[in-house]
C-alpha positions as CSV (number, residue, x, y, z in Angstrom):
1,M,16.3,49.2,-58.2
2,P,17.1,45.5,-58.3
3,I,16.7,45.1,-54.5
4,V,13.1,45.3,-53.4
5,I,12.3,45.9,-49.8
6,R,9.3,43.8,-48.6
7,L,9.2,45.0,-45.0
8,D,5.6,46.1,-45.3
9,H,4.5,42.6,-46.3
10,V,6.3,41.0,-43.4
11,M,5.0,43.5,-41.0
12,L,1.5,42.9,-42.3
13,D,1.9,39.1,-41.9
14,K,3.1,39.6,-38.3
15,K,0.4,42.2,-37.6
16,M,3.0,44.7,-36.4
17,T,2.8,48.5,-36.7
18,L,5.6,50.8,-37.7
19,V,5.5,52.4,-34.2
20,E,5.8,49.0,-32.4
21,L,8.5,47.7,-34.7
22,S,10.6,50.9,-34.3
23,K,10.3,50.8,-30.5
24,R,11.3,47.1,-30.4
25,V,14.2,47.5,-32.9
26,G,15.4,50.8,-31.5
27,I,15.4,52.9,-34.6
28,T,13.3,56.0,-35.3
29,N,9.9,55.9,-37.0
30,V,11.4,58.1,-39.8
31,N,14.3,55.8,-40.6
32,L,12.1,52.7,-40.4
33,S,9.6,54.4,-42.7
34,K,12.3,55.2,-45.2
35,L,13.4,51.6,-45.1
36,K,9.8,50.4,-45.5
37,T,9.2,52.6,-48.6
38,G,12.5,51.7,-50.2
39,K,14.0,55.2,-49.9
40,V,17.3,54.0,-48.6
41,S,20.4,52.9,-50.4
42,A,21.9,50.9,-47.6
43,I,21.1,49.1,-44.4
44,R,23.4,48.1,-41.6
45,L,23.5,44.4,-41.0
46,S,22.9,45.0,-37.3
47,T,19.7,46.8,-38.1
48,L,18.6,44.0,-40.5
49,E,19.5,41.5,-37.8
50,A,17.4,43.4,-35.2
51,I,14.4,43.6,-37.5
52,C,14.6,39.9,-38.4
53,D,14.9,39.1,-34.7
54,V,11.8,41.1,-33.8
55,L,9.7,39.9,-36.8
56,D,11.0,36.3,-36.4
57,C,11.9,36.2,-40.1
58,Q,14.9,35.7,-42.4
59,P,16.6,38.6,-44.4
60,G,15.3,37.0,-47.6
61,D,11.8,37.6,-46.3
62,I,12.5,41.3,-46.2
63,L,14.8,41.8,-49.2
64,E,14.2,40.5,-52.7
65,F,16.5,40.6,-55.7
66,R,14.9,41.4,-59.1
67,R,17.1,41.2,-62.1
68,E,16.8,44.3,-64.2
69,E,15.7,43.6,-67.8
70,G,16.3,46.2,-70.4
71,P,18.3,47.0,-73.5
72,D,21.6,46.8,-71.6
73,V,21.0,43.3,-70.3
74,E,21.6,40.4,-72.7
75,E,19.7,37.2,-72.3
76,E,20.7,33.8,-73.3
77,P,18.8,32.8,-76.5
78,S,16.3,30.1,-75.8
79,D,15.5,27.2,-78.2
80,E,12.6,29.2,-79.5
81,D,14.9,32.1,-80.5
82,V,17.1,29.9,-82.6
83,P,15.7,29.3,-86.1
84,A,15.3,25.6,-86.9
85,S,17.2,24.3,-89.9
86,S,15.0,22.7,-92.6
87,D,17.7,20.3,-93.7
88,S,19.6,17.7,-91.8
89,V,23.3,16.9,-92.1
90,E,22.4,14.0,-94.4
91,D,20.4,16.2,-96.8
92,R,23.2,18.8,-97.3
93,Q,25.2,18.6,-100.5
94,D,28.9,19.1,-100.5
95,V,29.4,22.0,-102.9
96,R,32.9,22.5,-104.2
97,P,34.2,24.9,-106.8
98,A,34.5,23.4,-110.3
99,G,38.0,22.0,-111.1
100,S,38.9,21.0,-107.6
């Protein structure tokens, strides 16, 4: 999953338990636990706002985007991937067919 939920790290930094956060945000322990472990596919912005308010953090502290890298993802070639030419423009000979 390209979106990583880092709620556990933020909670640890703020020294807040799951029970305390769930009470202060107003969502169940079960739902907060699912969010914390990344077992959700969506989160309401109002829930994210409430969590950020209680933890005094930004959404980017809780959510992280990680680009998936695999066979389906093409990367731009770097300078290291492009073979270097051994001859310069000045060294190249103009080769034309005979009789032209």
